[in-house]
Structure formats: structure tokens, C-alpha cells
N, C-alpha and C positions, 0 to 999 in steps of 0.2 A: 498159119491160121491163128495160133494162140496169141502170138505177139501183136497181131493186128487187131484182135478183139481186146482192146485195152481194159475195158471195164471188167470183163471176166478174168483176164490175166491178173490184174491187180487184186481182184477178190480172192483168187486161188492163192496168189503169192502172200496175201495178208493172212489167210488161214494157216499156211505152212509156217510163216514167220511167227505167228502167235503161238503155235504149238512148240516150235523150237525155243522161243523165248521163255515160255512158262516152264518147260521141262528142264532147261539148263539153268535158269535162274533159281527156281525153287530147289532143284537138285543141288546146286552149289551152296545155297544157304544151309541145307540139311547136312551136307558134307562138312561145311564150316563149323556147324554146331557140334558134330561128332569129333571134329579135330580139336575144338576147344575143350571138350570133355576130358581129354587126356593131355592138356597143356603142360602140366607139371612134368610128365614123363618126357615130353618133347623138349622141355627147357633144361633137362639134365642128360645130355647125350653121352656123357662120359661113363654113365652106369650101364653095363651090359645086362645086369640082372638085378631085379628087385625082389627082396626077401621080406615076407610079411606073415601075419597070422593066417592060418589056413582058412579062416572064415571070411576073409576079406573078399568082396565081390567086385569092387571097382575102386578107383583111385581115391574117391572121397569117403570111402567106407573103412578108413583106417581103424585098426584095433591094436592099441599099443602093446608092445612086447616088453618082457623083462629085460633089463640091461645086461643080464648074464647071457643072453642069447647072442650078443655081438661076438665075444671071444669064441663061442662055439662055432659060429659061422666062419670066423677067420681060420679055424683049424681045419677046414675042408681043403683037401689038396686041389691045386689048380687055380686058386684065388690070388690075384696080384694084390688087391686091397679090398677091404670091406669097411664102409664108413656109415655112421648113424645119420638119420634124417628125422627131424621133428616136424610135424605138421599139425597145426591146431588153430583155434580161433582166439582172437584177442580184440579188445575194444580200444579204439583210439578216440580221445576227446579232442575235438577241434577247437580253434580259437574262438569260434562263435558259440561254444557251449554244447554243440551237437555231438552225439556219439556215433561213430562209424564202425561197424563190424569189419574186421580184416582177417585175412589168412596170414598166419605167422609160420615162417619156415626157419628151422634151426639147422645149420650145417656144422660139420665137424670143425672144432675150434682150431686145430693145428693145420689141417690141409685145405680147409674151406671147400671140400668136395660137395657139390650140390649148389654152390653159389652161381648166379647168372654169369654166363661167359661174355655177354655184351652189355656194356654200360654206356649210357648217354653222358653221364657225368660221374667223376670219381673213380675209385678203384676198389675191387673186391677185397684187396689186402687191407684196406682201411677198417674192415670189420673187426680187426684185432684191437683197435683203440677202444677206450672206455665208452660204454653206452651207445655204441655205433650200430646203425641199421641202414639197410638199403630199402628203397621204395620203388615199386614199379612205375614206369614212366607215365602210363595212362592215369594211375591214381594220383601221382604227384601233381598233375595239371588238372585233375578232375575232383574226385571225391575228397581227397586229402588236401586240396589246395587251400591256401589262406584266403580269408574273406577279402573282397575288393577294398581297396583303400578309399574309394569314393562311392557313395550310394549309387547303385545301378551299374557300377563298373564290372569288369571281368575279374574273377578270382585270380590271385597271384600264385603261380605254381611253386611248389616246394623247391628249395635250392639247398646246396650243401651248407651245412651249419645250422639249418633250421631245427627247432626243437619240437618233438612230438611227445604227447602224454599217452602212454600205453599201459592200461590197467594200473594207473597211478604210479607208473615208473617213467623216469625221464629217459628219452631216447634222442640221439643226435643223428640227423640224416648225413651220411658220409658219401652217398652215391645214389644215382638214379639209374635203375636197371631197365633194359629193354627185354620184355618178356611177352610170351604169347598170352592173349586174353584168356581168362578162364571161363568155364561154362556159366558160373554164377556171377562172373564179372565183378567179384569183390576185390578191393585193394589187397596187394600182396606186400608183406614186409619180411625182409630177410635179415637174419642176424646169426650169431654163433649158437651152437646147441646149448651151452651152459647159460647164456643170456636169455635165450628163448624160454627155457624151462623155468627161469626165475621170473620173467615177466608174465608168462601165461598163468592161468589159474592152476593151482597145485593139483597134481595127479599122482597116483601111485606108480604109474608106468608112463614114461615119456618117450619111448623109442617107437616111433611110428613105422619106419621102414629101415631096412639095411640095404645100402647101395653097394653093389659088388662089381668089381672089374676083373675079368678073366685074364689069365696070363696069356702071353703070345703063343699062338698055336693051339690053344684050348677052345673047344667048341662050346659057346655059351649055353646052347640047349642041353648038351650033355652035362655041363657043370651045374646047371639049374636042377637037373634031375638028381645029381649027386648030393647037392645041398639039401633038397627035400627029403631024400632017403636017410641022410645021416643026422639031420637036425629035427625032423618032424615038422618043420615050417613049410610054408608055401613059397616057392621060388619060381619066378617067371622071367624070361628075357623081356627087354623093354618092349619089343614088338608084340609079344604075347600078352603082356599086361595092358598095352594100349588097346589091343583088339578085345581083351576081356572087358575093359571099361566100355568100349563101344557096344559090345554085345549086351551088356547090362541095360544100357539106355534103349537099345532096340527091343529088348524083351519086356521091360517093366515101365516104360514111359509111353505117352501118347504121341511122341514126336514123329516116329515113322509113319503112323496112320495119318496124321495131319498133313505132312508133306507128301505122302503117297497119294492122298486124295487130290491135292493140288496138281501133281504131275499127271495123274489119270484124267483129271478134268481138262488139262491142257491137251492131252492126247485125243480125248473124245471130241472136244470142240474143233481141233484141227482136222480131225477125220471127217466130221460132219460138214464143216464149211468147204473143205477141199473136195470131198466126194460130191457134194451137191453142185458146186460151181463147175467142176470138171464134167459131170454128167450132163448138165445143161449146155455146156459148151459143145459137147459131142452131139447132142440132139439138134442144136442149131446148125451144125455143119454136116448133118447126115447127107445132104444132097451132094456135097463135095466128095465125101467118101464113096457115095454111090457112083459118082462120075469116074473116080479113080478105078472102081471095080469094073465099070463098063469099058474102060480103056485098057483093061487087062491086069490091073494090080491085084496081086494075090492077098489072101488074108494075112500072110506073114508080113508083107510090106505095110499093110495098114496097122498091124499090131506094133511093128517097129516105130511107125510114125507116132502113135499114141504114147508108147513107152518113152521115146525120146523127149516128147513134150513133158511128160510127168517127171522124168529125171531132171530135166532142166529146171522145172519149178522147184523140185526138191533141193537142188544145189543152191539156187538163188535164195529160197526161203530159209534154208538152214544157215547159210552164210549171214544173212541179215539178222536172223534171230540170235545167233551166237555173237555177232558183233555188238548187238544191243546189250546182251548179257555181259560182255567184256567191258563195255562202257559203264554199266551199272557197278561192276566189280571195282573198276578204277575209282569211281566216285565214292565208294564206301571203304576205301583202304584205311582211313583214319577214323572211321565211325564204329559204333558199337555193334553194327550188323555183322554177323558171322558170314563169311563168303570165302569159298575155296573151290575153284574150278579145276577139275582134274581131267587128264586126257581120257580116262575111262568113262567119265560122264559125257564127254564130247562124243565118244564112240557110241555109247548107248543112245544118245539123242539122235545121232546120225542114222542109226539103224531104225529107230522109231519113225523118223521123218520119211525114210525110204519106204517103210511099211505103209505109212499113211498114203503116200503118193501112188504106191503100187495098188493098194485097195481101191483108190479112186480110179485108177486106170482100168482095173478089172471090171468095174461097173460099166465103163464105156465100151470095153472090148467086146463084151457079149452082144451089145446092140449093133456094133459095127460088123462083127463076123456073121451075124444072122441077117444082115441087110441084103435085100435083093437089088441088083444093079438097075433093074427096070424102073425103080421108084423115081429116078431122076427124070424119066420121060412122062410121068403121070402129071395130069393137071396142066 
């Protein structure tokens, strides 16, 4: 009955598809933004534990430590290595005279722990040469690109050997790094710790974080607690620090409310459209349900008929909506839009779609169950 009533079938399918699309698409953008909020933690997978000032609340809230804290941390039993990391702001003067704010990362001079593991061009080992820096791939072809050679043309991406002016210091690009886009989407420049502290504005303390690797067989969670107890500093595993960063954005920004309203609106619109169309479909076919009852069909049979129809619409609408979300994600892979579709989000959206269709079916079930078979013979 449902498939033959094409107008109402397409209307119900459109409502479910819209709800599925909005919930998964908006949810994926929200997850993508949260993922980018902790991009630096993700880009340094070699560090099991991050050590910092106890007042740090999230990754961008670094409060520099005294350099004497590094040997103290290294003295804790169970640590394979502990390396410094500098994170700060620096200004890059472009060839056209404009100034671009950048994130400066300084990694350990000898081991280069904290340097990007994947480079599009060059090698991380080249950071040991004079005035050497790495530039993230997106910035190299975007905000830090050289002006077009002809008016109206496209900017020329940075290449190995190009010169940058960072806080009136000369820097030579020796590599282009592939990195996760950051929450603020600022260009990232990587160099050694000593060079970063020389180029950056002078500060009394330059040790932003201490990266720690646990020895084989040592539990990072227990080691982080030992570091905190013995040094008086805050120590979190990479996963804990990542979730702490996400929790800060959830608590103190309007991002969850904005995306939550969008998802709720998608759920509400899908429920209203689907419920209204499905109920009207049932009303228009009451005479057929009455005929089935007059022929001996039980309420259980009729309930299964309606539930099968609603489940079929749920499966089709969910599949189409998720498919459109996937196509949207593929089209934004190289764009500035944050998008990260997880299986957990797909599962939540599936439960929501099933709930929408079940509520729509319940509205119809009551009318069918209370239907008198004799109505088919009236008139």
C-alpha cells in the first residue's frame, strides 16, 4: 500500500532523509571541530604523557614552566624519555608586506621529538641546518603562499629553499609537513627549541610542555600519576589531555549549543513531516485495514504491517541521508570545513531515525486497532 502511494511514500522518505542528513552532517562537523581542537596532541603520537602547569585547562592554554622542571621529570622512574616542547605565537611578514600570525612549535634540538612524522616535501632531519623551519602544507599553499606572479593569478605555494621573515629573523623552508588542521586554522611553523625561543618574543619561561614516553611494560596512566605526585606538575596521558581539551570547549563555548539546536531541529522536522504523512497515509487506507479485519486479520497482523512499512522507510531514508552526508564529507576533504564522521555518530543517528519512524507508526496504530470492521460496509 505504501509503495503504490508514491506521493506520500516520497514525502515520508524525504522527511526521514532530511532528519538523517541534518543529524549526521551537523554532528560530523561538530565532531570535526572537537577533533581539530586537539590537533597538536594528535600530531605527536609518540608522546604517551603530556606534563604541564597544573592550571592548564586545554591545549591552547599553555602556561610556560621553568626549564629546571625538565630534569626533575626525567628523574621519575619508568620514563624512557622526556623532551621539551615550545608552543607560542610568531608573526610572519609576507612578500606583499602583510603580516600573518602563526603558531610556532619548537622541538628538541637533538632528537626532534615532536616534529611531524609525515612530510609532503623535505625531511625533519633538515631542521638541524641553519635557520631551518618546516611549514604545514595547508599554510604553504594558502596564507603563507607567495603572491601571484601575474595580476589576478593564483598564489605560488611555498617550496623548499624559500625564505620567510619571522619576527625580523630569517628562516629557510626545508620541508612541507602534513598536519591536522587546528581549531583556529592558523599556519603552523616548526623548528628546533633553541631556534624557536630565539625567533619568538622573549619570555622568562619557554618550556610550554614536556613530552614523556613510558618504558615498555609501564602503564602510562599510572606513570602520569607518579609524575604528578613527585613533581607537583599536572600530567595526563595523550587521550586524557585530548578529552580535557574537548571538555573545555563543551563547557565554556557556545559550539555544543549551536550544533545541538541544529540536530534537534533536524529531529523535530523529521518527526513532524514523517508523523503527519504516515498518519494521513493510514487514514486514507482505513477501508483496507477494515477489510483485512473483516476477513479475520488480528490486531497483531495489522500492527506488523504498519511496523514493517515504517521500518522500511527508516532503512531507506537513513541510507539516503547518510549517503548524502558521506558525499558532503568527500567534497570537503581539502576544504577548511571540519568534518569527521564516526561510527558512534552513525549509530546514534540510526537510533534517532528508528525512534522517529516508530513514533509515526504509533500514531497510526491506535487508529487501526480501534477500527471497527463494519466501517467498510457503511456508505
